[in-house]
C-alpha angles and dihedrals in degrees: 000000000000091000090054090047092052091045090051091047090052091049091050090050091051094048093045094049091046098048093050099041110019088224121174117252094257092049091055094041094051097041116126122206088237087061090069112085110198094184098051090033091230137127117214116220108198141146116283107206092175089071097029094249123144126187116250110259092017095255122124115224139190112211129192116257117216116234092240090056092049091050091051092050093046090055093042092053091053088066099046135098109260090233092066114111104167128074083230099037127162091226095264105071097276131106113273090221125042092219138011087248091058086053092050092049089054090055091046092053090051092050093045089053091060094044101261103135138170096029131104097232100210094042088044092057089046092050093048094050095046090048092051094046091048092048092051105035103023138255099290092053088047090053096051092043090053090050090235120157094204123048089215088070090058093045097045099043110024112027122076123185093234090057094054122091091243095150091050090050092051092048091049092061107121098230 
């Protein structure tokens, strides 16, 4: 039972981080607790040489952390072993998953068990969040939120015409 509870907690952590940040799977997998700055309300995405992980694009980033996410993490930390150093920790200061792909498979098994098939869960969350952000705040904000260097990446992979406020835009024309 304890193993199932831990697996559930890890999946909840993955989902919650994804829905508030749209981080890539490797960025979630490699996140240390010390990379979360509660005072500045930021998350630092950086290389982790100790596990052989490098940030995509090679540029470290500090991203904003939503108040709801920080509250979730605060409560979560209260119930953790003080030896834990990773956002996805096994309880003893080691990564809960040996690779980001193992983490992804764990999420996929959970989604398959409830009938959600054919979607990469972590990327599906990322895609949904980026699409929603872009629809509400515009393409440039979506690009920055997604940590994309090129706006074409955001346009080609995350933005869909039906999700954009096209009617609102048409109605806002000044003539």
